[in-house]
N, C-alpha and C positions, 0 to 999 in steps of 0.2 A: 536277632530273632531268637527267642527262647522257646524250646519245646520240652516237655517233661513226659517221661514214660516210666512205667513200673515193670520190673522183671516178673516172670512167672515163678512158680515154686522151684524150678530147676535153674534159675538165674538167667534165663534167656529173655531177650527182648528183640523187638523189630521196629525199625523206623521206616515208614512208607517213603517212597521216592517223592521228592519235593522239588518243585520249580519255583524259584524266587525271582521276581521281576524288580529291576532297579528303578529307583525314582530319579536317577541321574540321567539327564537328557544325553542323546548321542553327541559326543564331542570328538573332534579329530585328534586332539592331544589329551589322552587320558590313559592312565595305567590301571588296568583292572586287577584287583587282588581280592581273593576270597579267603577268609579265615574259617577253618572248620574246627570246632571244638566240641568234644563229647566228654562229659564228666559224669562220674557217679557221686552222688551226695551221700556221704556216710556220716551222720551226725552233723557236725559243723565243718567237716573236712570235704573238700572236692578232690576226687581222685581222677587223674586224666586217663581216659581210655584212648583218646585220639586227639592230637593237636597238630594241625598242618596248615600251611598257607599255599595257595596256588595262584599263579599269575595268568589264569585263563578263566573266562566265564563259561567255557564249555566243560561238559563232564569229562573227567580224566579216567579212562578205563582202569589204569593201574591203582588209582585211589579207590575206585568202586570195588575192585577185587579185594584189596586189603580190608575195607570196611565191611565187606560181606562175611568175613570170618574173623571177628574179634574174639579171640580166646584169651581170657585174662584171669590172672590170679590177683586178688586185691592186695596181697602182701608184696607183690613185685614192686621194685623200684622203677620209677619212670626212666626211660632211656630215649635218647635221640638215635635214629637209625636211618639208613639209606635203603632204597629199593629201586629196581631198574625202571628207567624211563625208556620204554620200548622203541620210541621213535628217535632216540639219540643215545648211541652206545657210549658217548663220552661224558654224559651227565646223568646223575641219579636224582630221584626225588628224595626229600627229607621230611620226616615227621617225628613225633615223639609219642610215647605211649607206655602204659604198664603191660600191654598185651605183648605176646610173642608169636612169631610165625615160624614154621618149619622151613619154608623156602623163601627166597628173594627177600632176605632180611639180614642186614649187616649193622648191628648196633655199634655206635662209636663213642657215646657219652652217657654216663650213668649219673642221675641226680639223686643225692642222698641228703635231704634237708638243705643246709646251706653249703654243702660240699659237693663237688663234681669230680668224677673220675673218668679218665680216658679209657675206653675199652680197647685194648690192643688186639688187633686182628679178629675182632668180633668175639673174643674169648672172655667170658665173665670172670674167669679165674685169673686173668692177666690184666690188672687195673693199675693205672698210674694216676695219683691225685693231681688234679688240675689246679694250679694256683690262680685264684681269682683276685685280680687287683681292684680295689675300691677307689673311686675318685675322691 
């Protein structure tokens, strides 16, 4: 499903809450996955504001909280980051974005074109290039 919105003069936008019903009938053995992707279209380039997958069909409050406060600089590089899964202290959620958050945000991978860098201890000044093997 594709929705398009335009920002106001201050660069702000709002997505209304949406409920989507699946056309897949109820099955006993099925794995539910939802992909959330929000991009800015700038010319012919798509800039990722939010990319995440979830394994639940129910709303995840931690995702909603992050999505409610997308503060982004279009020149930021996309990073993969972790944030707390409140009902399990041993697992975190993972998403990627050009946005940054002050709290509950631990970036671990920076994407720069066809290169990737490991962000050591969440510090953007401490990067290690990641070797990507091609098959």
